[in-house]
TORFI-691744 format. One record per residue (C-alpha): residue number from 0; x, y, z; residue in three letters. Coordinates in nm, 2 decimals, always signed. Each point is the difference from the previous one (the first is absolute). Example, Ala and Ser with C-alpha at 12.3 -4.5 7.8 and 13.67 -1.06 7.14 Angstrom:
<nodes>
<num:0; east:+1.23; north:-0.45; up:+0.78; residu:ala> $
<num:1; east:+0.14; north:+0.34; up:-0.07; residu:ser> $
</nodes>
This chain:
<nodes>
<num:0; east:+4.32; north:+9.95; up:-1.42; residu:met> $
<num:1; east:+0.25; north:+0.21; up:+0.19; residu:tyr> $
<num:2; east:-0.25; north:+0.30; up:+0.01; residu:asp> $
<num:3; east:-0.27; north:-0.24; up:+0.12; residu:phe> $
<num:4; east:+0.21; north:-0.13; up:+0.28; residu:leu> $
<num:5; east:+0.13; north:+0.35; up:+0.10; residu:trp> $
<num:6; east:-0.36; north:+0.13; up:+0.02; residu:thr> $
<num:7; east:-0.12; north:-0.30; up:+0.21; residu:leu> $
<num:8; east:+0.30; north:+0.03; up:+0.24; residu:met> $
<num:9; east:-0.07; north:+0.37; up:+0.04; residu:ser> $
<num:10; east:-0.38; north:+0.02; up:+0.01; residu:asp> $
<num:11; east:-0.09; north:-0.33; up:+0.16; residu:arg> $
<num:12; east:+0.30; north:-0.09; up:+0.21; residu:leu> $
<num:13; east:+0.12; north:+0.34; up:+0.10; residu:gly> $
<num:14; east:+0.36; north:-0.05; up:-0.13; residu:ile> $
<num:15; east:+0.16; north:+0.33; up:-0.08; residu:arg> $
<num:16; east:+0.31; north:-0.07; up:-0.21; residu:glu> $
<num:17; east:+0.11; north:+0.25; up:-0.26; residu:ser> $
<num:18; east:+0.16; north:-0.27; up:-0.22; residu:arg> $
<num:19; east:-0.14; north:-0.34; up:+0.10; residu:pro> $
<num:20; east:+0.17; north:-0.31; up:-0.12; residu:ala> $
<num:21; east:-0.15; north:-0.34; up:+0.00; residu:phe> $
<num:22; east:+0.11; north:-0.36; up:+0.04; residu:arg> $
<num:23; east:-0.22; north:-0.26; up:-0.18; residu:val> $
<num:24; east:-0.07; north:-0.36; up:+0.12; residu:phe> $
<num:25; east:-0.20; north:-0.27; up:-0.18; residu:arg> $
<num:26; east:-0.22; north:-0.20; up:+0.23; residu:phe> $
<num:27; east:-0.03; north:-0.38; up:+0.00; residu:asn> $
<num:28; east:+0.13; north:-0.04; up:-0.35; residu:gly> $
<num:29; east:-0.30; north:+0.19; up:-0.13; residu:ser> $
<num:30; east:+0.02; north:+0.23; up:-0.31; residu:asn> $
<num:31; east:-0.30; north:+0.19; up:+0.13; residu:glu> $
<num:32; east:+0.08; north:+0.10; up:+0.36; residu:val> $
<num:33; east:+0.30; north:+0.22; up:+0.10; residu:tyr> $
<num:34; east:+0.11; north:+0.17; up:+0.31; residu:gly> $
<num:35; east:+0.15; north:+0.36; up:-0.01; residu:tyr> $
<num:36; east:+0.21; north:+0.15; up:+0.28; residu:glu> $
<num:37; east:+0.10; north:+0.36; up:+0.01; residu:glu> $
<num:38; east:+0.38; north:-0.01; up:+0.08; residu:lys> $
<num:39; east:+0.03; north:+0.30; up:+0.24; residu:ala> $
<num:40; east:-0.31; north:-0.05; up:+0.21; residu:ser> $
<num:41; east:-0.04; north:-0.38; up:-0.03; residu:gly> $
<num:42; east:-0.37; north:+0.05; up:-0.08; residu:ala> $
<num:43; east:-0.15; north:-0.29; up:-0.19; residu:arg> $
<num:44; east:-0.30; north:-0.08; up:-0.21; residu:leu> $
<num:45; east:-0.13; north:-0.28; up:-0.22; residu:ile> $
<num:46; east:-0.11; north:+0.02; up:-0.37; residu:cys> $
<num:47; east:-0.21; north:-0.26; up:-0.18; residu:lys> $
<num:48; east:-0.01; north:+0.03; up:-0.37; residu:phe> $
<num:49; east:-0.32; north:-0.14; up:-0.15; residu:tyr> $
<num:50; east:+0.07; north:+0.08; up:-0.37; residu:gly> $
<num:51; east:+0.22; north:-0.30; up:-0.09; residu:arg> $
<num:52; east:-0.25; north:-0.25; up:+0.15; residu:lys> $
<num:53; east:-0.26; north:+0.08; up:-0.27; residu:tyr> $
<num:54; east:+0.20; north:+0.09; up:-0.30; residu:gly> $
<num:55; east:-0.16; north:+0.27; up:-0.21; residu:ala> $
<num:56; east:-0.32; north:+0.00; up:+0.21; residu:asp> $
<num:57; east:+0.08; north:+0.32; up:+0.19; residu:thr> $
<num:58; east:-0.36; north:+0.06; up:+0.10; residu:asp> $
<num:59; east:-0.01; north:-0.33; up:+0.18; residu:arg> $
<num:60; east:+0.33; north:+0.06; up:+0.17; residu:ala> $
<num:61; east:-0.11; north:+0.34; up:+0.11; residu:ala> $
<num:62; east:-0.34; north:-0.13; up:+0.12; residu:arg> $
<num:63; east:+0.16; north:-0.27; up:+0.22; residu:leu> $
<num:64; east:+0.26; north:+0.24; up:+0.14; residu:ala> $
<num:65; east:-0.27; north:+0.24; up:+0.09; residu:ser> $
<num:66; east:-0.21; north:-0.28; up:+0.15; residu:gln> $
<num:67; east:+0.29; north:-0.10; up:+0.23; residu:glu> $
<num:68; east:+0.04; north:+0.37; up:+0.10; residu:tyr> $
<num:69; east:-0.37; north:+0.02; up:+0.09; residu:gln> $
<num:70; east:+0.01; north:-0.33; up:+0.19; residu:ser> $
<num:71; east:+0.29; north:+0.11; up:+0.22; residu:leu> $
<num:72; east:-0.18; north:+0.33; up:+0.07; residu:glu> $
<num:73; east:-0.33; north:-0.19; up:+0.08; residu:thr> $
<num:74; east:+0.16; north:-0.22; up:+0.26; residu:leu> $
<num:75; east:+0.20; north:+0.28; up:+0.15; residu:arg> $
<num:76; east:-0.33; north:+0.18; up:+0.04; residu:gly> $
<num:77; east:-0.10; north:-0.27; up:+0.25; residu:tyr> $
<num:78; east:+0.28; north:+0.10; up:+0.23; residu:gly> $
<num:79; east:+0.25; north:-0.25; up:-0.13; residu:leu> $
<num:80; east:+0.29; north:+0.24; up:+0.01; residu:ala> $
<num:81; east:+0.28; north:+0.00; up:+0.26; residu:gly> $
<num:82; east:+0.06; north:-0.25; up:+0.28; residu:ser> $
<num:83; east:-0.09; north:-0.28; up:+0.03; residu:pro> $
<num:84; east:-0.20; north:-0.03; up:-0.32; residu:his> $
<num:85; east:+0.13; north:+0.17; up:-0.31; residu:his> $
<num:86; east:-0.09; north:+0.02; up:-0.37; residu:val> $
<num:87; east:+0.28; north:+0.16; up:-0.19; residu:ile> $
<num:88; east:-0.07; north:+0.36; up:-0.13; residu:arg> $
<num:89; east:-0.03; north:+0.07; up:-0.37; residu:pro> $
<num:90; east:+0.21; north:+0.30; up:-0.10; residu:leu> $
<num:91; east:-0.07; north:+0.06; up:-0.36; residu:gly> $
<num:92; east:-0.09; north:-0.13; up:-0.34; residu:phe> $
<num:93; east:+0.13; north:+0.10; up:-0.35; residu:glu> $
<num:94; east:-0.15; north:-0.16; up:-0.31; residu:arg> $
<num:95; east:+0.26; north:+0.13; up:-0.23; residu:asp> $
<num:96; east:+0.29; north:-0.16; up:+0.18; residu:ile> $
<num:97; east:-0.09; north:-0.36; up:-0.07; residu:asn> $
<num:98; east:-0.31; north:+0.03; up:+0.22; residu:cys> $
<num:99; east:+0.21; north:+0.03; up:+0.31; residu:val> $
<num:100; east:-0.16; north:-0.01; up:+0.35; residu:leu> $
<num:101; east:+0.22; north:+0.13; up:+0.28; residu:ala> $
<num:102; east:-0.04; north:-0.14; up:+0.35; residu:leu> $
<num:103; east:+0.12; north:+0.05; up:+0.35; residu:glu> $
<num:104; east:+0.30; north:-0.22; up:+0.10; residu:tyr> $
<num:105; east:-0.07; north:-0.21; up:+0.31; residu:tyr> $
<num:106; east:+0.31; north:-0.15; up:+0.16; residu:asp> $
<num:107; east:-0.04; north:-0.34; up:+0.16; residu:gly> $
<num:108; east:+0.00; north:-0.38; up:-0.04; residu:glu> $
<num:109; east:-0.21; north:-0.16; up:-0.27; residu:gln> $
<num:110; east:-0.23; north:-0.28; up:+0.11; residu:phe> $
<num:111; east:+0.18; north:-0.23; up:-0.25; residu:ser> $
<num:112; east:+0.32; north:+0.06; up:+0.19; residu:gln> $
<num:113; east:-0.16; north:-0.09; up:+0.33; residu:ala> $
<num:114; east:-0.13; north:-0.33; up:-0.15; residu:ile> $
<num:115; east:+0.35; north:-0.08; up:-0.14; residu:ala> $
<num:116; east:+0.16; north:+0.06; up:+0.34; residu:arg> $
<num:117; east:-0.23; north:-0.25; up:+0.15; residu:ala> $
<num:118; east:+0.05; north:-0.26; up:-0.27; residu:ile> $
<num:119; east:+0.37; north:+0.02; up:-0.05; residu:his> $
<num:120; east:+0.13; north:+0.12; up:+0.34; residu:his> $
<num:121; east:-0.26; north:-0.12; up:+0.25; residu:gly> $
<num:122; east:-0.12; north:+0.35; up:+0.10; residu:his> $
<num:123; east:-0.35; north:-0.13; up:+0.08; residu:his> $
<num:124; east:-0.07; north:+0.24; up:+0.29; residu:ala> $
<num:125; east:+0.08; north:+0.29; up:-0.24; residu:his> $
<num:126; east:-0.25; north:-0.12; up:-0.26; residu:leu> $
<num:127; east:-0.27; north:-0.05; up:+0.27; residu:tyr> $
<num:128; east:+0.05; north:+0.36; up:+0.10; residu:trp> $
<num:129; east:-0.02; north:+0.13; up:-0.36; residu:arg> $
<num:130; east:-0.32; north:-0.21; up:-0.05; residu:leu> $
<num:131; east:-0.15; north:+0.16; up:+0.31; residu:thr> $
<num:132; east:+0.08; north:+0.34; up:-0.15; residu:ser> $
<num:133; east:-0.14; north:-0.09; up:-0.34; residu:leu> $
<num:134; east:-0.32; north:-0.14; up:+0.16; residu:ala> $
<num:135; east:-0.05; north:+0.32; up:+0.19; residu:tyr> $
<num:136; east:+0.05; north:+0.21; up:-0.31; residu:tyr> $
<num:137; east:-0.24; north:-0.20; up:-0.22; residu:leu> $
<num:138; east:-0.27; north:-0.03; up:+0.27; residu:ala> $
<num:139; east:+0.02; north:+0.38; up:+0.05; residu:thr> $
<num:140; east:-0.03; north:+0.06; up:-0.38; residu:gln> $
<num:141; east:-0.28; north:-0.24; up:-0.04; residu:his> $
<num:142; east:-0.20; north:+0.10; up:+0.30; residu:asn> $
<num:143; east:+0.03; north:+0.37; up:-0.06; residu:arg> $
<num:144; east:-0.11; north:-0.03; up:-0.36; residu:thr> $
<num:145; east:-0.30; north:-0.24; up:+0.04; residu:ala> $
<num:146; east:-0.30; north:+0.15; up:-0.18; residu:asn> $
<num:147; east:-0.28; north:-0.22; up:+0.13; residu:gly> $
<num:148; east:-0.07; north:-0.15; up:-0.34; residu:gln> $
<num:149; east:+0.01; north:-0.38; up:-0.03; residu:gly> $
<num:150; east:+0.29; north:-0.17; up:-0.19; residu:val> $
<num:151; east:-0.07; north:-0.15; up:-0.34; residu:asp> $
<num:152; east:+0.17; north:-0.34; up:+0.01; residu:phe> $
<num:153; east:-0.07; north:-0.03; up:-0.38; residu:asn> $
<num:154; east:+0.28; north:+0.24; up:-0.06; residu:cys> $
<num:155; east:+0.25; north:-0.23; up:+0.16; residu:asp> $
<num:156; east:-0.14; north:-0.32; up:-0.16; residu:thr> $
<num:157; east:+0.02; north:+0.18; up:-0.33; residu:gly> $
<num:158; east:+0.37; north:+0.07; up:+0.05; residu:tyr> $
<num:159; east:+0.04; north:-0.36; up:+0.11; residu:phe> $
<num:160; east:-0.14; north:-0.12; up:-0.33; residu:gly> $
<num:161; east:+0.23; north:+0.24; up:-0.19; residu:thr> $
<num:162; east:+0.30; north:-0.15; up:+0.17; residu:leu> $
<num:163; east:-0.11; north:-0.35; up:-0.08; residu:val> $
<num:164; east:-0.04; north:+0.09; up:-0.36; residu:gly> $
<num:165; east:+0.35; north:+0.15; up:-0.01; residu:lys> $
<num:166; east:+0.15; north:-0.31; up:+0.16; residu:leu> $
<num:167; east:-0.17; north:-0.21; up:-0.27; residu:gln> $
<num:168; east:+0.14; north:+0.22; up:-0.28; residu:arg> $
<num:169; east:+0.35; north:-0.03; up:+0.14; residu:arg> $
<num:170; east:-0.03; north:-0.38; up:+0.03; residu:asp> $
<num:171; east:+0.03; north:+0.01; up:+0.38; residu:lys> $
<num:172; east:-0.35; north:-0.14; up:+0.05; residu:leu> $
<num:173; east:-0.18; north:-0.28; up:-0.19; residu:gly> $
<num:174; east:-0.37; north:+0.00; up:-0.08; residu:gln> $
<num:175; east:-0.09; north:-0.25; up:+0.27; residu:trp> $
<num:176; east:+0.17; north:+0.21; up:+0.26; residu:asp> $
<num:177; east:-0.14; north:+0.32; up:-0.12; residu:ala> $
<num:178; east:-0.35; north:-0.14; up:+0.02; residu:asp> $
<num:179; east:+0.06; north:-0.11; up:+0.36; residu:glu> $
<num:180; east:+0.13; north:+0.34; up:+0.10; residu:phe> $
<num:181; east:-0.30; north:+0.17; up:-0.15; residu:leu> $
<num:182; east:-0.23; north:-0.25; up:+0.17; residu:trp> $
<num:183; east:+0.17; north:+0.06; up:+0.34; residu:leu> $
<num:184; east:-0.03; north:+0.38; up:-0.05; residu:ser> $
<num:185; east:-0.37; north:-0.04; up:-0.06; residu:asp> $
<num:186; east:-0.03; north:-0.19; up:+0.32; residu:arg> $
<num:187; east:+0.16; north:+0.28; up:+0.19; residu:trp> $
<num:188; east:-0.24; north:+0.24; up:-0.17; residu:arg> $
<num:189; east:-0.29; north:-0.18; up:+0.16; residu:glu> $
<num:190; east:+0.13; north:+0.07; up:+0.35; residu:arg> $
<num:191; east:-0.17; north:+0.30; up:+0.17; residu:pro> $
<num:192; east:+0.31; north:+0.10; up:+0.19; residu:arg> $
<num:193; east:+0.17; north:+0.10; up:-0.32; residu:met> $
<num:194; east:-0.26; north:+0.27; up:-0.05; residu:trp> $
<num:195; east:-0.04; north:+0.13; up:+0.35; residu:asn> $
<num:196; east:+0.27; north:+0.26; up:+0.04; residu:asp> $
<num:197; east:-0.01; north:+0.36; up:-0.11; residu:gln> $
<num:198; east:+0.22; north:+0.17; up:-0.26; residu:gln> $
<num:199; east:+0.32; north:+0.17; up:+0.09; residu:val> $
<num:200; east:+0.28; north:+0.18; up:-0.19; residu:trp> $
<num:201; east:+0.25; north:-0.28; up:-0.09; residu:leu> $
<num:202; east:+0.36; north:+0.05; up:-0.06; residu:his> $
<num:203; east:-0.06; north:-0.23; up:-0.30; residu:gly> $
<num:204; east:+0.35; north:-0.13; up:-0.03; residu:asp> $
<num:205; east:+0.10; north:-0.10; up:+0.35; residu:ala> $
<num:206; east:+0.33; north:-0.17; up:-0.09; residu:thr> $
<num:207; east:+0.32; north:+0.01; up:+0.21; residu:pro> $
<num:208; east:+0.15; north:+0.27; up:-0.23; residu:ala> $
<num:209; east:-0.27; north:+0.25; up:+0.08; residu:asn> $
<num:210; east:+0.03; north:+0.05; up:+0.38; residu:phe> $
<num:211; east:+0.29; north:+0.16; up:+0.18; residu:ile> $
<num:212; east:+0.06; north:+0.00; up:+0.37; residu:phe> $
<num:213; east:+0.15; north:+0.27; up:+0.22; residu:gly> $
<num:214; east:+0.06; north:+0.02; up:+0.37; residu:his> $
<num:215; east:-0.23; north:-0.18; up:+0.25; residu:gly> $
<num:216; east:-0.34; north:-0.07; up:-0.16; residu:leu> $
<num:217; east:+0.05; north:+0.25; up:-0.29; residu:asp> $
<num:218; east:-0.10; north:-0.13; up:-0.34; residu:ala> $
<num:219; east:-0.04; north:+0.16; up:-0.33; residu:ala> $
<num:220; east:-0.19; north:-0.10; up:-0.32; residu:ala> $
<num:221; east:+0.13; north:+0.07; up:-0.35; residu:ile> $
<num:222; east:-0.10; north:-0.09; up:-0.35; residu:asp> $
<num:223; east:-0.38; north:+0.06; up:+0.01; residu:leu> $
<num:224; east:-0.07; north:-0.01; up:-0.38; residu:glu> $
<num:225; east:-0.24; north:-0.30; up:+0.06; residu:arg> $
<num:226; east:-0.19; north:+0.15; up:+0.29; residu:met> $
<num:227; east:-0.37; north:-0.09; up:-0.01; residu:lys> $
<num:228; east:-0.31; north:-0.06; up:+0.21; residu:arg> $
<num:229; east:-0.06; north:-0.36; up:+0.10; residu:gly> $
<num:230; east:+0.02; north:-0.27; up:+0.27; residu:asp> $
<num:231; east:+0.28; north:+0.06; up:+0.26; residu:arg> $
<num:232; east:+0.09; north:-0.37; up:-0.05; residu:met> $
<num:233; east:+0.14; north:+0.08; up:-0.35; residu:phe> $
<num:234; east:+0.29; north:+0.18; up:+0.18; residu:asp> $
<num:235; east:+0.02; north:-0.23; up:+0.30; residu:ile> $
<num:236; east:+0.00; north:-0.32; up:-0.22; residu:gly> $
<num:237; east:+0.26; north:+0.15; up:-0.22; residu:arg> $
<num:238; east:+0.24; north:+0.06; up:+0.29; residu:val> $
<num:239; east:-0.07; north:-0.35; up:+0.13; residu:ala> $
<num:240; east:+0.05; north:-0.15; up:-0.35; residu:gly> $
<num:241; east:+0.32; north:+0.19; up:-0.05; residu:glu> $
<num:242; east:+0.14; north:-0.13; up:+0.33; residu:leu> $
<num:243; east:-0.08; north:-0.35; up:-0.10; residu:gln> $
<num:244; east:+0.15; north:+0.05; up:-0.34; residu:his> $
<num:245; east:+0.32; north:+0.15; up:+0.15; residu:ala> $
<num:246; east:+0.06; north:-0.31; up:+0.22; residu:phe> $
<num:247; east:-0.10; north:-0.25; up:-0.27; residu:met> $
<num:248; east:+0.23; north:+0.15; up:-0.26; residu:ser> $
<num:249; east:+0.30; north:+0.03; up:+0.25; residu:ala> $
<num:250; east:-0.04; north:-0.31; up:+0.20; residu:thr> $
<num:251; east:-0.23; north:-0.23; up:-0.19; residu:gly> $
<num:252; east:-0.23; north:-0.02; up:+0.31; residu:glu> $
<num:253; east:-0.32; north:+0.20; up:+0.01; residu:his> $
<num:254; east:-0.07; north:-0.09; up:+0.37; residu:arg> $
<num:255; east:+0.29; north:+0.21; up:+0.12; residu:arg> $
<num:256; east:-0.21; north:+0.30; up:-0.09; residu:ala> $
<num:257; east:-0.30; north:-0.10; up:+0.21; residu:glu> $
<num:258; east:+0.11; north:+0.14; up:+0.34; residu:pro> $
<num:259; east:+0.06; north:+0.34; up:-0.16; residu:phe> $
<num:260; east:-0.33; north:-0.01; up:-0.19; residu:ile> $
<num:261; east:-0.19; north:-0.08; up:+0.32; residu:gly> $
<num:262; east:+0.18; north:+0.27; up:+0.18; residu:his> $
<num:263; east:-0.08; north:+0.26; up:-0.26; residu:phe> $
<num:264; east:-0.37; north:-0.10; up:-0.01; residu:leu> $
<num:265; east:-0.03; north:+0.01; up:+0.38; residu:trp> $
<num:266; east:+0.17; north:+0.34; up:+0.02; residu:glu> $
<num:267; east:-0.23; north:+0.14; up:-0.27; residu:tyr> $
<num:268; east:-0.30; north:-0.14; up:+0.20; residu:ser> $
<num:269; east:+0.10; north:+0.19; up:+0.32; residu:cys> $
<num:270; east:-0.11; north:+0.33; up:-0.16; residu:his> $
<num:271; east:-0.37; north:-0.10; up:+0.02; residu:phe> $
<num:272; east:-0.24; north:+0.02; up:+0.30; residu:pro> $
<num:273; east:-0.03; north:-0.38; up:+0.01; residu:asp> $
<num:274; east:+0.35; north:-0.14; up:-0.08; residu:arg> $
<num:275; east:-0.10; north:-0.37; up:+0.01; residu:his> $
<num:276; east:-0.31; north:+0.05; up:-0.23; residu:arg> $
<num:277; east:+0.21; north:+0.21; up:-0.24; residu:ala> $
<num:278; east:+0.27; north:-0.27; up:-0.01; residu:phe> $
<num:279; east:-0.26; north:-0.27; up:-0.07; residu:glu> $
<num:280; east:-0.15; north:+0.20; up:-0.29; residu:ser> $
<num:281; east:+0.34; north:+0.08; up:-0.15; residu:ile> $
<num:282; east:+0.15; north:-0.35; up:+0.03; residu:thr> $
<num:283; east:-0.32; north:-0.15; up:-0.16; residu:ser> $
<num:284; east:+0.04; north:+0.22; up:-0.31; residu:arg> $
<num:285; east:+0.38; north:+0.01; up:-0.02; residu:asn> $
<num:286; east:+0.05; north:-0.33; up:-0.19; residu:pro> $
<num:287; east:-0.18; north:+0.13; up:-0.31; residu:tyr> $
<num:288; east:+0.20; north:+0.31; up:-0.01; residu:tyr> $
<num:289; east:+0.33; north:-0.17; up:+0.07; residu:met> $
<num:290; east:-0.08; north:-0.24; up:-0.29; residu:ala> $
<num:291; east:-0.08; north:+0.29; up:-0.22; residu:leu> $
<num:292; east:+0.34; north:+0.15; up:+0.07; residu:asn> $
<num:293; east:+0.19; north:-0.33; up:-0.06; residu:leu> $
<num:294; east:-0.17; north:-0.03; up:-0.34; residu:leu> $
<num:295; east:+0.09; north:+0.37; up:-0.08; residu:arg> $
<num:296; east:+0.36; north:-0.08; up:+0.07; residu:ile> $
<num:297; east:-0.01; north:-0.33; up:-0.20; residu:ala> $
<num:298; east:-0.12; north:+0.17; up:-0.31; residu:arg> $
<num:299; east:+0.31; north:+0.22; up:-0.03; residu:asn> $
<num:300; east:+0.25; north:-0.08; up:-0.28; residu:asp> $
<num:301; east:+0.30; north:+0.00; up:+0.23; residu:tyr> $
<num:302; east:-0.16; north:-0.29; up:+0.20; residu:val> $
<num:303; east:+0.12; north:-0.34; up:-0.15; residu:asp> $
<num:304; east:-0.24; north:-0.29; up:-0.06; residu:gln> $
<num:305; east:+0.12; north:-0.20; up:+0.30; residu:asp> $
<num:306; east:-0.05; north:+0.28; up:+0.25; residu:tyr> $
<num:307; east:-0.32; north:+0.11; up:-0.16; residu:ala> $
<num:308; east:-0.13; north:-0.35; up:+0.05; residu:gly> $
<num:309; east:+0.08; north:+0.02; up:+0.37; residu:arg> $
<num:310; east:-0.18; north:+0.33; up:+0.04; residu:leu> $
<num:311; east:-0.30; north:-0.13; up:-0.19; residu:val> $
<num:312; east:+0.00; north:-0.31; up:+0.22; residu:gly> $
<num:313; east:+0.01; north:+0.20; up:+0.32; residu:gln> $
<num:314; east:-0.28; north:+0.22; up:-0.13; residu:ala> $
<num:315; east:-0.21; north:-0.31; up:-0.05; residu:arg> $
<num:316; east:+0.07; north:-0.12; up:+0.35; residu:val> $
<num:317; east:-0.11; north:+0.34; up:+0.14; residu:leu> $
<num:318; east:-0.32; north:+0.01; up:-0.20; residu:leu> $
<num:319; east:-0.10; north:-0.36; up:+0.08; residu:arg> $
<num:320; east:+0.07; north:+0.04; up:+0.38; residu:ala> $
<num:321; east:-0.17; north:+0.34; up:+0.05; residu:gly> $
</nodes>
């Protein structure tokens, strides 16, 4: 590992230390993600270890690490490197060191921190500004990577059905409720607007942990192992759903997120030739994808039955009202 770090610092970051020494930091309580800082220069990088996630299946771990490497390179190839829109740079991969993927370190404020400041300290203007920045970044990524091919809404309804099945198996959803959710999803499938957009490259896991903000409108995307082609609303609805979840879990009141969600959708829409028409299209499709994200959160083992029930209930309201 020492030789791997030394080589990366020298060849990729241009650090010329004859005897480099490294400090090591674990990120967010994770056993898989660490930060490394060279003591003399202060240069930093991030290492994600895929090996432990999949036990003895080294081939799978290596495949997914390589997939993230290529995803990062793909988006950077669209000019998403630098200010204001940045995708972190992959620096190296080594299969024999626990399938480690080395990544550029980007210094800034996590989206999750901006949300927490608004909820717990009343820093609402700050969160509005961060949402403006995030909307600008995502609109740029989506618009630059649109390929002209129509979206396949069946992919998202299939994922919806998978989530409903998981909630049933974990006793967080009864048969009657599961049937209603699947029926509601089918009604959304019949709406032409759910099929009318074109495919873009999605972040794929647009959660508050995976965006970092710098100065001004600077925003960076990290953790692209789930990047895929699909409907831009998969990302947009996840951000909106995560905002609602953050306020629901911290305050018990989902409506406190609504001004921030509305601001985010309006700011995203301003990056289209007809802002009002874009906003109308986005807001008409957003309830489905918000509900999808709330169900995704509810199915996690760390979510207790009571709160899972609240998430499921809010997802139902969104699907019925849309």
